[in-house]
C-alpha atoms as one frame of an Amber mdcrd trajectory, in Angstrom:
protein
  11.867  -2.182  -5.094  11.138  -0.009  -8.100   9.465   3.410  -8.246   8.146
   4.467 -11.633   5.413   6.960 -12.431   4.304   7.238  -8.801   3.908   3.464
  -8.464   6.097   1.586  -5.977   6.498  -2.115  -6.807   8.187  -4.344  -4.252
   9.218  -7.746  -5.588   9.920 -10.384  -2.923  12.266 -13.352  -3.200   9.225
 -15.652  -3.156   8.106 -14.068  -6.452   5.192 -12.206  -4.838   4.783  -8.519
  -5.477   3.297  -5.659  -3.514   2.250  -2.485  -5.323   1.570   0.890  -3.703
   0.330   3.785  -5.761  -1.308   7.138  -5.208  -4.873   7.645  -6.379  -5.169
  11.412  -6.766  -8.957  11.643  -7.417  -9.769   9.948  -4.098  -6.718  11.406
  -2.286  -5.746   7.879  -1.175  -2.839   5.470  -1.341  -3.756   2.073  -2.728
  -1.970  -1.140  -1.830  -2.347  -4.345  -3.838  -0.856  -7.711  -2.858  -1.687
 -11.372  -3.034  -1.876 -11.557   0.755  -4.093  -8.547   1.497  -5.787  -8.020
  -1.817  -6.583  -4.358  -2.482  -6.640  -1.824   0.330  -7.315   1.921   0.203
  -5.597   4.193   2.757  -6.724   7.745   3.597  -4.642  10.374   5.364  -6.125
  11.166   8.815  -3.714  13.983   9.683  -1.191  11.636  11.289  -0.982   8.461
   9.223  -2.282   6.650   6.139  -5.063   4.526   7.618  -7.733   2.080   6.401
 -11.255   1.877   7.800 -10.387  -0.826  10.399  -7.723   1.484  11.890  -4.575
  -0.208  10.626  -1.890   2.069   9.246   0.011   1.577   5.990   3.310   0.843
   7.751   1.699  -1.955   9.826   0.162  -3.577   6.783   3.380  -3.392   4.739
   5.378  -4.811   7.663   2.930  -7.726   7.989   3.170  -8.362   4.258   6.947
  -8.547   4.367
């Protein structure tokens, strides 16, 4: 994993990458990966969550 300029890049042994970065104008965290595509997470007061209710940790765990 590498963190540079507010962007976290996780490189997997398979060669796939997952990128998580903050998007200040929208106040969101964005995740990009080959498996999930692009997802935008908003803080709900308890967790970073997407519209379907999944939280960032669940999505990252499923990716890995």
